[in-house]
N, C-alpha and C positions, 0 to 999 in steps of 0.2 A: 507537430509531435508534442505534447506538453507531458511538464513533470508537475504535479501535485501534490502539497504537502497537506495534510489534514490530520485533526486528533481524533483516532476511534478508542473508543472505552482506555481513559490513560494514556494510549502511545501514538506514537505520531507516527502517520502511513505517508510512506513517499512512492507513489508506483507511476507509471506513463501510461498515457491514453492517446485519442486520436481528436478527441474533442469536449471542449469546455465552455459552456454557456449557463445564460441562467436559465433557472426551473422552471417548465410550466405547471410542474405538482401545485406547487406554492410560490408567495412571495418570501424571501429571506433563503433560498436553497438555491446552490448552483450544482448544476449538472453535467456528470462527469461519464464519456459514453465510449465507446472502444478501447477497452482494458486492453493495455499491450506488455505480453511476460514472454520469458525467452520460450523458446520451442522445449517440446518434449526433448528431441535427440540428441539431448550434449549428453555428453559424459559425464560431467561433474554435474551434479544437483546443490543448489544453493538451497536449504532450508525453508529458509525464508521466504525467497522467491514459492518456493512448493505451496509453503504454507497459506501465502497471499493467491496462487493461484489456484487453489481449495477453497477457502473463504469467498473468492466471487466467480466461482465458477461458472453458477448460470445468472451472474449479472447481466441485463443489458443496458443496463443505466444507472448508475449509481447518483442520488439524491442525497447530497452531504449539507448540514446546513450551515448559512455563508458563515455564522460565529467560529464555526469548526477550522475552516481553512486557512490555513496560517500562509502560502505561497502557491502561485500561480507562476511558471517559468516556461515559456513556450524552446526549446531546445533542441538542436540539427540531430543528434544521434541518442538513439536510447541510454539507461544507464542503468546500474542494480536498482530492482527494489527495496526498502528498507523499510525494517519498523523500529522506532526509535525508543527510549523511555522520554517521557514529556520532561521530566526535571532537570536530567543527566546530559539528555542528550544523544547517549550511551547506546551503541547498534545491542535491540534484542535479538537473541539468540533462541530461537522457540525447544530447540535440544538442550537435556543438562550434558554440560562438559561433562564432568566428572563420574559420571553413570550412579544408578541409581544404589541407595545408601542403604549399609547394611545394622541391622538392629544389633545391639549387644547383649 
């Protein structure tokens, strides 16, 4: 199992997959396949994990430009999928924390 960190639209995505290799699509791409997400039967739902699951729902193979790949790690256990701000490294929460704003 692999943990892959890559840049995507100004954010750093960290996800888990079964296979990482050079892409047959074109020179300069990395092929990421067998994306691994938590099962749907969990009582607690992580909004970041859910967002990534929806974004990559129908993806069989993800071809990422090699210059966007930050890190590839071979890991023993699956951790948490994360989306981070590329500048600060802070986790990005896809849901608003303080609710909708009211007009005055």
